[in-house]
C-alpha positions in Angstrom: 190.6 162.5 143.3 188.0 160.0 142.6 186.7 157.9 146.0 188.1 154.5 146.6 185.2 152.0 146.6 185.5 151.8 150.4 184.9 155.7 150.3 181.7 155.5 148.8 178.6 156.4 150.2 176.1 153.7 150.9 173.2 152.9 149.5 170.1 153.7 151.7 168.4 150.3 153.0 165.4 149.7 152.1 162.9 149.0 155.0 161.1 145.6 154.8 157.9 146.5 154.9 158.5 148.8 151.7 155.7 147.4 148.6 158.3 146.1 146.2 161.8 146.0 145.4 161.5 145.8 141.9 159.2 148.5 141.9 161.0 151.0 144.3 164.1 150.1 142.3 162.6 151.0 139.3 161.2 154.4 140.3 164.1 155.2 142.5 166.2 155.1 138.8 164.1 156.7 136.7 163.8 159.1 139.1 167.8 160.0 139.7 168.0 159.4 136.0 165.7 162.4 135.1 167.6 164.5 137.5 170.9 164.0 136.8 170.4 165.2 133.4 168.3 167.8 134.3 170.8 169.1 136.5 173.3 167.8 133.7 171.3 169.6 130.0 169.4 171.9 131.6 169.1 174.0 128.2 167.7 170.6 126.7 166.0 169.7 129.5 163.6 173.3 129.3 163.5 172.5 125.7 161.7 168.8 125.5 159.7 170.2 128.5 158.8 172.8 126.9 157.9 171.4 124.0 156.3 168.3 125.7 153.7 171.1 126.8 153.0 172.8 123.4 152.3 168.8 122.4 149.7 168.5 125.2 148.7 172.2 123.9 148.1 171.5 120.9 146.6 167.7 121.2 144.5 168.3 124.7 141.5 166.9 122.7 143.0 163.0 123.1 143.6 163.8 126.4 140.1 164.7 127.5 138.6 161.2 128.1 141.5 160.9 130.5 140.3 163.6 132.2 137.2 163.0 132.6 138.0 159.6 133.7 140.1 161.5 136.3 137.4 164.1 137.3 134.6 160.8 137.4 136.1 158.6 139.8 138.2 161.2 141.2 135.9 160.8 144.4 136.0 157.0 145.3 140.2 156.7 143.9 141.0 159.5 146.6 138.3 157.0 149.8 139.5 154.3 148.4 143.9 155.3 148.9 142.9 157.3 152.4 141.0 154.1 153.0 144.6 152.1 151.9 147.4 154.6 153.4 145.5 153.8 156.6 145.3 149.9 157.1 149.2 149.9 156.2 149.5 152.6 158.8 147.6 150.1 161.3 149.2 147.2 159.8 152.7 148.9 160.5 151.9 148.8 164.4 152.0 145.1 164.2 147.5 145.6 164.7 147.3 142.8 161.5 143.5 141.9 162.0 142.9 145.8 162.2 144.9 146.6 158.8 143.3 144.0 157.7 139.8 145.0 157.5 140.7 148.6 156.8 142.5 147.2 153.5 140.1 145.0 152.3 137.3 147.9 153.5 138.4 150.0 150.9 139.1 147.3 148.0 135.1 146.5 148.2 134.2 149.7 148.2 136.1 150.9 145.8 135.3 148.0 143.5 131.1 148.3 144.4 131.9 152.9 143.3 134.1 152.3 140.4 131.5 150.2 138.5 129.8 151.8 135.7 126.7 150.9 135.5 125.5 148.7 138.6 127.6 150.5 141.9 126.4 152.8 144.4 127.1 155.7 142.7 125.4 155.1 140.0 122.5 153.9 142.0 122.6 157.3 144.6 123.2 159.1 141.3 120.1 158.1 139.6 117.5 158.4 142.5 119.8 161.5 143.2 118.4 162.8 139.3 115.0 161.6 139.5 114.5 163.5 142.5 115.7 166.9 141.4 115.2 166.1 137.5 111.7 168.4 136.9 108.5 166.6 135.7 104.7 166.0 136.1 102.3 163.9 135.0 100.2 163.6 132.0 96.5 163.0 132.8 95.7 162.3 129.1 98.5 161.0 125.8 99.6 163.9 124.1 99.5 163.7 120.1 101.9 162.8 117.8 102.6 165.2 114.1 105.3 165.0 111.2 105.8 161.2 112.0 109.1 160.1 110.2 108.4 157.2 107.6 112.1 156.4 106.7 113.9 154.3 109.8 117.0 156.6 111.0 119.7 153.5 109.4 117.9 153.1 106.3 118.6 157.6 105.5 122.1 157.1 105.7 122.0 154.1 103.2 120.1 155.7 100.8 121.8 158.9 101.3 124.8 157.1 101.0 124.2 155.3 97.9 123.5 158.3 96.7 126.5 159.6 96.6 128.3 160.1 93.3 132.1 161.1 94.3 135.1 160.2 96.2 132.5 161.2 100.0 131.1 159.8 103.0 127.5 161.1 104.7 126.9 162.0 109.1 124.3 160.4 110.3 121.4 161.9 109.9 119.6 164.1 112.8 116.3 164.5 113.2 115.7 168.1 113.8 113.7 171.5 112.7 114.4 173.3 110.3 111.5 176.7 110.0 108.6 175.0 109.5 109.9 171.6 108.8 110.7 168.1 110.3 113.7 167.0 108.3 117.1 164.5 107.9 119.7 166.8 107.8 123.0 165.3 107.0 126.5 166.5 105.7 129.0 165.5 102.6 132.2 164.9 104.4 135.2 164.1 102.3 136.5 161.0 101.9 140.5 158.8 102.4 142.4 160.5 105.3 143.9 162.9 103.4 141.0 165.1 102.3 140.2 164.3 105.5 142.8 166.8 107.2 142.8 168.9 104.2 139.1 168.8 102.5 136.7 171.0 104.2 132.5 169.8 104.5 130.8 171.7 100.8 127.6 169.8 101.2 124.9 169.7 104.0 121.7 167.3 102.7 117.8 168.5 103.8 114.9 165.8 103.3 112.1 165.9 104.0 111.0 163.1 107.1 107.5 162.6 106.4 108.4 162.1 102.9 108.0 158.7 101.8 110.1 158.9 99.3 113.0 160.7 99.9 115.1 163.1 96.9 118.3 163.2 97.9 119.3 165.7 94.9 119.4 169.2 93.9 117.9 170.6 95.0 117.6 169.1 99.0 121.3 169.7 98.4 122.5 173.0 100.1 126.1 174.4 99.8 127.7 175.9 102.8 131.1 176.2 104.1 132.4 174.8 107.1 136.0 174.1 107.8 134.7 170.2 110.3 133.2 167.5 110.2 132.9 164.7 112.0 134.2 162.6 110.4 137.5 164.6 109.7 141.4 164.6 111.5 142.5 167.0 113.6 141.6 171.1 114.4 139.4 169.9 111.0 137.5 167.0 113.7 134.0 168.7 114.9 134.9 167.9 118.1 138.1 168.0 118.1 137.2 172.0 117.6 135.0 172.3 120.5 137.3 170.7 122.9 139.5 173.0 122.2 138.1 175.8 122.6 136.3 174.8 126.3 138.5 176.5 129.9 140.1 174.7 131.6 136.8 174.0 133.6 134.7 173.2 131.4 137.5 170.8 129.6 136.9 169.0 132.9 133.2 168.8 133.1 131.5 168.9 129.1 132.0 166.8 126.6 130.8 167.4 123.3 128.3 163.6 122.2 125.8 165.0 118.7 126.4 167.4 115.6 123.6 168.8 114.6 123.1 170.2 111.2 120.3 173.4 111.4 119.2 176.7 110.0 119.8 179.8 112.3 117.8 183.0 113.1 119.4 184.4 109.9 118.3 181.6 108.1 122.0 180.2 107.3 123.4 176.4 107.5 125.2 176.7 111.0 127.4 173.6 113.0 125.5 173.1 116.3 127.3 170.5 118.4 125.2 169.7 121.6 127.0 169.8 124.9 126.7 166.8 128.1 127.7 168.3 131.4 128.8 166.2 134.1 127.4 167.4 137.4 127.9 166.6 140.7 131.7 165.6 142.1 130.6 163.0 144.5 127.8 162.0 142.9 128.2 162.6 139.1 125.6 162.4 135.9 125.3 163.5 133.1 122.6 166.5 132.3 123.0 169.2 129.6 125.7 171.6 129.1 123.8 173.7 126.1 125.3 173.5 122.5 128.0 175.4 120.7 127.5 176.9 117.5 130.0 177.0 114.4 129.2 179.3 112.0 130.7 178.8 108.6 133.9 179.4 107.1 137.0 177.4 105.6 140.3 179.0 105.5 143.6 178.5 106.8 143.2 180.7 109.7 140.0 178.6 110.9 141.9 175.6 111.5 144.9 177.5 113.0 142.6 179.1 115.9 140.9 176.2 115.8 144.1 173.8 116.7 144.9 177.1 119.6 141.6 178.3 120.5 138.7 176.0 118.7 136.0 177.2 117.2 132.3 177.7 118.1 129.9 180.0 120.5 128.8 178.2 123.6 125.2 179.4 124.3 124.1 177.3 128.0 121.2 176.1 128.5 120.0 179.1 130.3 120.2 180.9 126.7 118.8 178.7 124.5 115.4 180.2 125.0 116.3 183.3 123.8 117.3 181.5 120.5 114.6 181.2 118.1 116.2 178.8 116.4 117.5 176.5 118.7 113.8 176.5 121.1 111.1 173.5 119.5 115.2 172.2 118.7 116.9 168.7 118.9 119.6 169.9 120.8 119.8 167.7 123.7 121.8 164.6 123.6 120.3 161.6 123.7 123.3 160.4 126.4 121.3 162.8 129.1 117.9 161.3 127.5 118.8 158.7 128.7 120.4 158.6 132.0 116.7 160.6 132.6 114.9 157.9 131.4 117.5 154.4 133.4 116.2 157.2 136.7 112.6 157.1 136.3 113.2 153.2 137.5 112.8 154.9 140.7 108.8 156.0 140.4 108.2 153.3 143.6 110.9 154.6 145.5 114.7 154.3 146.6 113.9 150.3 147.2 112.4 150.2 143.7 115.6 148.7 141.4 117.0 146.9 144.1 117.7 143.3 143.0 115.4 140.5 144.4 112.7 143.2 145.1 111.9 145.4 141.9 108.9 146.8 142.6 107.7 149.3 139.7 111.5 149.0 138.2 111.5 149.6 134.5 113.8 149.2 131.5 114.3 151.1 128.9 113.7 148.3 126.0 116.2 148.4 122.9 116.2 145.7 120.4 118.6 144.4 118.5 119.8 145.0 115.0 117.7 147.9 114.9 120.7 151.0 114.7 118.7 153.2 116.8 117.9 153.4 120.0 116.0 155.3 122.1 115.0 157.6 122.6 112.8 158.7 118.8 112.8 162.1 118.7 109.0 163.0 117.5 106.8 166.3 117.4 103.9 165.8 120.1 101.8 168.4 120.9 99.6 168.0 124.7 97.0 170.6 125.9 99.2 172.5 126.4 102.3 173.0 124.4 103.4 171.0 121.1 107.3 170.5 120.1 109.4 167.9 120.0 110.6 165.3 122.6 112.2 162.4 122.9 109.8 159.4 123.4 110.4 156.3 126.0 108.7 153.2 126.3 109.3 152.0 129.5 108.5 148.9 129.9 108.5 146.6 133.0 112.0 145.1 134.4 112.1 141.4 133.5 112.6 141.2 129.9 109.9 138.4 129.2 107.4 141.5 130.5 106.5 143.6 127.7 103.3 145.8 128.2 103.6 149.9 127.9 104.4 150.9 132.2 105.3 154.4 130.6 105.9 156.7 128.9 108.3 159.4 128.5 108.4 162.2 126.6 112.2 164.9 127.8 111.8 168.0 126.2 114.2 168.0 123.3 115.5 171.4 123.2 116.1 170.8 127.0 113.6 173.1 128.5 110.6 172.7 130.6 109.4 169.8 132.2 109.7 166.4 130.7 106.2 164.9 130.9 105.3 161.6 132.1 102.5 159.3 131.4 101.6 155.6 133.6 100.2 153.7 131.8 99.2 151.8 134.6 97.2 153.9 136.6 95.8 154.6 134.1 94.5 150.8 133.6 95.7 150.8 130.3 96.8 147.7 129.0 98.9 148.0 126.3 102.1 146.1 124.6 105.1 147.4 124.5 107.7 148.3 121.5 109.2 144.5 121.6 106.5 142.8 121.5 105.8 144.6 118.6 108.3 143.2 115.6 106.4 139.2 116.5 103.3 140.8 116.0 104.4 142.1 112.8 105.8 139.7 111.2 103.0 137.2 112.2 100.5 139.1 110.2 102.3 138.0 107.5 103.4 134.8 107.5 104.0 134.4 103.9 106.8 137.5 104.2 110.4 137.2 103.1 111.7 137.7 106.6 114.8 136.1 106.2 116.3 139.3 104.3 114.0 141.7 106.4 112.6 142.8 109.7 110.2 145.8 111.6 112.6 148.1 112.3 111.4 151.0 114.7 109.0 151.1 116.6 107.6 154.5 116.7 104.2 156.3 118.7 101.9 157.2 116.6 98.9 158.8 118.4 95.1 159.9 117.0 92.2 160.8 117.7 89.8 158.2 115.9 86.5 157.0 116.1 85.6 159.4 119.5 88.8 158.2 121.2 93.0 159.0 121.7 94.1 155.3 120.2 97.2 154.1 120.8 99.9 152.5 118.0 103.0 151.8 116.7 104.5 153.1 113.4 106.6 150.2 112.3 108.7 150.3 108.7 109.5 146.8 107.1 113.5 146.9 105.9 115.7 144.8 103.8 118.8 143.9 105.2 121.8 144.4 102.9 123.7 141.4 105.1 122.5 138.6 105.1 122.9 137.8 108.5 120.6 141.2 109.9 124.1 143.0 111.2 124.7 145.8 108.9 122.6 148.4 107.2 119.2 147.9 105.5 117.0 149.6 103.1 113.4 150.7 102.5 111.9 150.6 98.7 110.3 153.8 97.6 107.1 153.0 98.8 107.9 151.0 102.4 106.1 148.5 103.7 104.2 150.3 106.4 102.6 148.6 109.2 100.2 150.0 112.2 99.8 148.0 115.0 97.2 148.8 118.2 98.1 149.4 121.4 95.9 147.9 123.1 94.2 145.7 120.3 97.6 143.9 119.4 95.7 144.0 115.8 97.9 145.3 112.6 97.3 147.1 110.1 99.0 147.0 106.8 99.1 150.5 105.3 99.3 152.1 102.0 103.0 154.6 102.3 101.8 156.5 99.1 98.7 157.9 101.8 99.3 159.0 105.3 96.9 161.8 105.4 94.4 157.9 104.5 96.2 156.5 107.5 92.4 157.4 110.2 90.4 156.9 107.9 92.1 153.4 107.5 93.1 152.3 110.3 88.8 153.5 111.5 87.8 151.0 108.8 89.7 148.0 108.8 88.9 148.2 113.0 85.8 149.4 113.0 84.3 146.4 114.1 86.9 145.5 116.8 86.6 148.4 118.5 82.8 148.3 117.9 82.8 144.4 119.6 84.4 146.0 122.5 82.2 148.2 123.0 79.1 146.7 123.0 80.5 143.8 125.4 81.4 146.8 128.1 78.0 148.1 127.4 76.0 144.3 127.5 78.7 143.8 130.5 77.6 147.4 132.3 74.2 145.7 131.6 74.0 142.5 133.2 75.0 144.2 136.5 72.4 146.8 136.7 69.8 143.2 136.9 69.0 142.8 139.5 67.1 139.0 140.6 63.3 139.1 139.9 62.7 137.4 143.6 65.1 140.4 145.0 67.3 139.2 146.4 70.9 141.0 145.9 73.2 138.7 144.1 76.7 138.7 144.5 78.7 140.8 142.4 82.0 139.4 140.9 84.4 142.2 142.3 85.9 144.9 140.1 89.5 143.8 138.0 92.4 146.0 138.5 95.2 145.3 136.3 98.5 144.5 138.5 101.1 146.7 138.4 103.5 146.0 136.1 
C-alpha cells in the first residue's frame, strides 16, 4: 500500500551557507530526473547516450574551439576555483576577513590571467617566447626580389571579376610553385547545396611579380579536391583536418590557413598550416607543421573525412626533408605575429610595462588595408635566400612613426629569425604607417576620395653604391565609396617607391619594373649627391683649425634618440 504523507521520508535540509537555493534545487531536480529516466528506461537511455556520443564524434570539429579554449584557460580557472574553495572553507570557520581576502585575490587573479591580450599570462608568455625564440641580428639589410605588384585584396577582387560561373574564389596566398613566386587560389562551389555536394575542380596560379594578371586558361589548372575552405561539413578542409587529429593534438593543434602548392611530384596539393599551443601555464602559439591533402573527390573520401579525417601530417622537424616545403610559405601568420609582438621585450623584461615602455615596439596595422602585417616576400642575405614574413616594427606610441626594427621570420618555419635594428645603426627611416600620407602629398591633384595607397612593402636595392630602403606602394581604387570594401587596380597600376631615408616619393612605370632602379637613380641622385656633399663639407670643416693655432671647441657627435 502507498505510504501516507506522514510516513514519507522528509527532504534534507539545505544548509544556510549553500550558494543559492534556486540553483541547488534546479541542479537537484535535473540530476534526479535523469537518474529516474535511466533506471526506468535503461535501453532507451543507453541508446540516447550512444547517439549523443556518435554525434559528438562526427561533429567533433565544431567542438574543437571549446576544447582549445578549455585547454588554454584550464590552469588559471583551476587556480581561481581552488582559491575560492579555500576562501569558502576559511569563511565557514567564521574567519570572514581572511576568507574574503582569499576569495577576492582569487577573483582578481582570474580576471588578470583570463585577459587575452593584457593579462599576466600573455605578458609572461610573450617574454618567455622572446627568450626562447632563436634569432640573430643582421649587420646589413637584405635585398628583396620577386616583389609582388598587386595587393592581396586586389588580386582576390580581380579573380572574382573573372569568374563566369556560380563559383567563388578562395583567399589568394603568396607561395612558391617550382621556381616561380605566385598568387595561388582555388575556385570553390557557391551556394549551400553545392558546398555540401560539390568539389574543387580548378586552381588559379598567377605570377605575383607581373603587372597584368591573367586569370584565363593558361593560369588555370584542373584539379579534383573533395574539400575547400568555403565548403560545409566534412567537405570543409579545416573540418577534415581536425577530424584526423588524435586526442592529444585535438586539444593542442588547430588548422588556420589553407594554401595550394605543387608537391615534389609536380601535383597540386592542399597544404594546411597548423598552430600548436605549447605550454600549460604559459600557452603560446608555435608552428605545428602542415597537413598535406592529395587530390581525390570520391564519396569514399568524404566518408573517410567524417570518420577518420584527411591528409598526412608533416611535423615541423620534417619540413626540411621535403623539397616542395622548403623555402615555402608554410608558417601560420598567427605564429609569426606572436613572434613579432614578443620583440617588445628586446630591451628587457620591463620594456612593455605601463608608464615605462623603454624600447617598446608595436606592429603598425593600417585601417582599411585588408592585409595586415606580415608581408610575405623574398629576401636575400649574405648567407641565404628564401621567403620570409616581414614586419616593420615601430615605436610603441602611435604618433612615433619611425622604422625601429625590421624582423624577418622564416616562412618555412626553419632556422633563425633575422633582426635588423635600425636605431642601433643610427638610421632614421620613415616607418610604414607614415607612407600613405607621403604618397598623397606627392600628388595633391589625385582623386584620393576614391583611391588610396595600399600595402607598403619593402623594396631594398643597391643603388649608387649604397644599399637603400624604399617602400613599394600600389595605388588602388575602392569599389565602395566609404573605402570599406574591396578595391581594384588598373591594367597598369600606379606604383610609388618612397625613399625611407629622404621621404621622397617616386612614381615609377609599373609596366617596366626592370627600369625602376635606373629611374630611382635618375630622380633621386640630386638628393643623394647633395647629402654626400654636405657630409664631405662637414667632415672637411671639422678638420680645419683656426689660423692662430688654438683649438676650437667642436660640437659633439649627434646621437639619435633610441626609439
